[in-house]
C-alpha positions, 0 to 999 in steps of 0.5 A: 349865780346867773340865770342859766347856771341857776336852771341847772342846779335842781336837775342835776341834783335829782340826776346825782340823787338817782345815781347814787340811789341806783349804785346802792340798789344795786350794791355796787356801793352799798352802805353810804351816807350820800345825803352827807358826801353830796351835801359837802360836795355840793356845799363846796362847788355852790361856794366856788359857783357863788363867790366866785374866787377870792381867799375864803372860796378857794380855801372852803370850796376846794376843801369841802370836794376833798372832803367829800371824796375822802368820805366817801372812800371812809365809808368804802373801806378804803380809808381808815378815819385813822388816816382821813383827819390827818390828810385833811388838815394837810390839804387844808394847810396847802389850800392856805399856803395856796391862797397866799402864793396866789394873793387872791383878793378878800371877799367883800363881805370880809374887807375893812371899810376906810371910810370909818363906817 
């Protein structure tokens, strides 16, 4: 992560914390487990920012972002759990298919060394 982007992480997280806290206090979106929901979203975004675009991050990052949105929808009564899990399975399959079609590179960490080491 470059230095200018790293400087923005803490202020943005503090702003998100304040906004979600205010939404709870104002009873606009009460009863949402914001730590879980924002944790999923933050991990998805950081996966893409830190890892770049490769076969692994293009599946994990967007999947966690979608899971965060679905978690919010489930907690607010907009999406039943019976629908959430199958839809997330379909999203995962679509992301895996997308990675195959885009022919993205493997992450350096997962590349097999050809020199026998």
